[in-house]
Every structure is written in C-alpha cells, then in structure tokens.
N, C-alpha and C positions, 0 to 999 in steps of 0.2 A: 406565464408564457416565455418560450425561449427567443432572446435577443436574435434577429435576425441574422444580426453578425458572425452568431457562433455557428460551427459547424461539427459535429462529429462523425468521426468514421473508426473504425476498425482496422488495425494496421495488422501487416504479415511481414516477418523477416526475410525473407525473400524477396519483396518487394519494395523495400528499403534501402536508399541511398547509403554512403558512408555520412554524409553529410546531415542526413534527417537521422542518423543514428544517434550523431553526436548532439543536435538541436533536442531529442530526448530525454537523453541524460543530462543536459541543460537544464529542461522545464523541472526534474527530478533535484537535481542540486543545489539550484536557484530557489524553489519551493522549501526545500528542508535546511537552509543554510545557518537558519539560527534556532534547530532542535535539538534537543538536548540527546535524546535516544540516539540519533544519527553522529553525534561528536561523540558518545559513549562506544556505539557499537565500532564503529572508526578507528577508536584508541586514539582518535585526536588527531590523527593523520588525514591531510587533504587528499592526497592520492588516495588512498583507500577510500576516503569518502566518497569520492568521485567514482571508481570503480564500484563500489556498492551499490549504487543508483543504477548504473549501467546492466549489474548482476540480474537485481531486482527486474526491468522492466525485460531486460531477456527471458530469465524465467517465465514469467509470467506470458511471453508473444510463445513460448515455445509449449508450455503446459495448460497456459488458461487464454484469455482473451486480453489484448493489448488496444486501447480507444485512445485517440487524442484529440484534443479540439484546436481548429483555430478559429482566429479574433481576425476581421476584416482578415483572411487570407494567410496570417502569421500566425504559426505554431505557438502554443499559448497553455496547453495545458494538456495533462495526459490520466489515465487510469487504469491500473492494473487489476481485472477481475478473475475469479476463478469460478467456473459455474459448480453448478452441483456434481459433486463425485469427483471432482481435481483439486489440488491444494497445492501450494505454492512448495516447490524444492520434493515433490512427492514422485519425481521419476527422474532417473538419472540426465536424462539431456537437457533437464532446465538447469542443471548447474556445469555443464558443460561450456568451459570457456569465459566460464563467471563466477560464480558463488566457488565452484569446486578451487580451483587455482585458487583464490583470494581467501579463501580459509586454510589453505596450505603454507601461506607466506604469514598469515597471522605469527606475532608470537604467544609462545607456548600458554603462558598465563591469561592473554585474550582470546585466543581459541578455543581454551577451557571455561571461560567464562561465558561464551556464548553457545557453547554444546552443552556443558553440563550442568550451568546453571538458568541462563537466558529461557533459552530455548522449552525446557521441561518446564519450568515454573509459568512461563506463559502458554504451554498447552495444556497445562494444566489449570488455570484460572478462566480459558476459553470455556473446558468443558465444565467446568463450577457454574459458570454466568450462564453457557449457553444450553447445556445438557449435552448428555453425551449421543453424539453423532449428527448435533445440530449444525456445526459449520460446514462438516463436508457435503452434507444435505442443501445447503444454502448458496445464494450468490454472495460470495465473499471478495471483500473490498480490499484488497491487498496493501495498493498505496494510491492516494489522489494528490495530484500535485497541479499549481498555478504558478507560473512566473509571477514574480511580487508586482509588477508595472500591469501584471493583466486580472489581479486578484479583486473583488467586489466589480465583478462585470456578470456574474452567473454563469459562469464556465464551472465550475466545482459541480454547482447545482446541474448544470446539464450535463456533466458527465456521469450523474448518480440516477438522472430521470429517465437518462437512453436505457438503463439497463433495469428499471423497474418494471415497465410492461413483460420483460425477457422472465424476471423473477413472478410476476402475476399468473406469468401463461404455465410456469410449472409446479406453480401452488405452493413457491417456498418463500421463506422471509429473504431480504439482505440482510449481511452483517459486516460488520467492520472492529477494527481497533484502534484506539488513538494513543498518542502518548502527551498530547498535549492540551492542558487544561482549556486552553482558549476554545478548541475544537468541541467540546462539549456542549455548549447550548448551542451551535453550528448546526452539530448533527440533530439534536431534540427539533432543530426549527424545520429540519427535512424529514421527520417522520419517525425517525430512529429513535428507539426507547433504551434507557440506560440498563443494561444489564449487571447483576452483581454489583460491587460495593460503592456507592456513589462517592467514595473516596478515591475508588480504583484500588490497585495494587501497587505496592510499592517494590522496583527492584534497587539494586546497590552497584553500585561500580567503584571504583578508587577514583575515577575522574568525576564523579556525583551521582544522583542518585533522582531517579525519574519516576512518574507511575502511569498506570495503563489503564482503561478505560474501555467498556467492551459495548457493541450496540449490537442491535438487532429490530427490523420490521418485523411486523406480524403477518406471517405467513397467509396466503387468501386461496 
C-alpha cells in the first residue's frame, strides 16, 4: 500500500513554473550525484551534468510522460516514462533547448563517444536482451530519481506502481535499464526480471568503466 503522504501526478511543460522546472532538475541531479554513468556522460563537468538531467526530463515531457512525486507536499521524486510507440529523443522537439544544444557543446571526443560508441552499443544491448521491437512496444522507464533525503520512503516504488495498470491495460511489459549494481535487487523486488547477462554489459570511457543491466516485467 502506498504511503498516504505520497502523491503522484503527471506534469506538463506549459503548466510548470520556472521554480518547479529547477526543482525537477534538482531531483535528478541529487539522485544521481554519485552515479558513475552520469559522471562519465557529462565528461566530469558539473554544468553539463546538471544540464543533462534538465535535458532528459525535458525530452520526456515532450515525447513521453513525466511524473513527479510529492511527500508531505514537498517535491521529492520523478520518473520519465515513454509509452508504447514512443522513445527517448525520437522526435526533433525533444532535443530543442536541451540535448541538441548540449551535444553541440561537448568536445569532439566526448560527442563521438556518446554518439558512435555508447548509443549504438546500448541500443544493441537492449535489442539482444529484450528482442527486436520489444522496448518500443513497452512502457519504458527512462529515468527514476528520488531526492536523497526522501529515499527509502516508498517513493520510487510508487512512481513505478502508478504506471503498472497502464501497461497492464495495454497488455505490454514495463522495461528499464540501470547502470547501478545496487539497483539490480531493487528492481527484482519490484517484479522486474533481469534480461540478458547477469553481469551486465561493460562500457568503457577514459574517466572509467560502467555496466548496464536490462530489466522487464512480463506482459499481461
């Protein structure tokens, strides 16, 4: 049962104040401040790190669905979901004012790593683990974040469970990826099955290496 202090709602770009936009960015920036993948993807640069999180939720609110969670009326968590037949950065408008400009500002080596190494390898891993077309046919969780001081209050679970009935109504699975080994048992406890290698797929970068694990629920 979801804690009555937790409230989940879908948000839309034109209804958000500038303060709310900053708070949503704060949620994800705080959630992933110790995450190896985001440190590498942002090339270790704090300004790019924060803009990357802003760009990610901006893409989701335009091309998918963005949900936020409040705890005792305080903005505490967020989840970027892409329903069936939608995908992250699949439309030009998702990148406007966000990833499009961010990628253009990366140095050549980092941009090449992201576009020519990481993304193709990531797409191939998802296809191998889930099957051709499965990710696009599913409810895909692009990113889930909870402010550190609100973690272990059931907020992440609530942001997942809010979408589960929608996936069941569509008769499709939920799917996601994580680069944090600590999240493997967390998602398994939420009813997700590990797909592909149990060791995950390793990715390399001059700043360090990380692994990616793929998960999905059973379709209904």
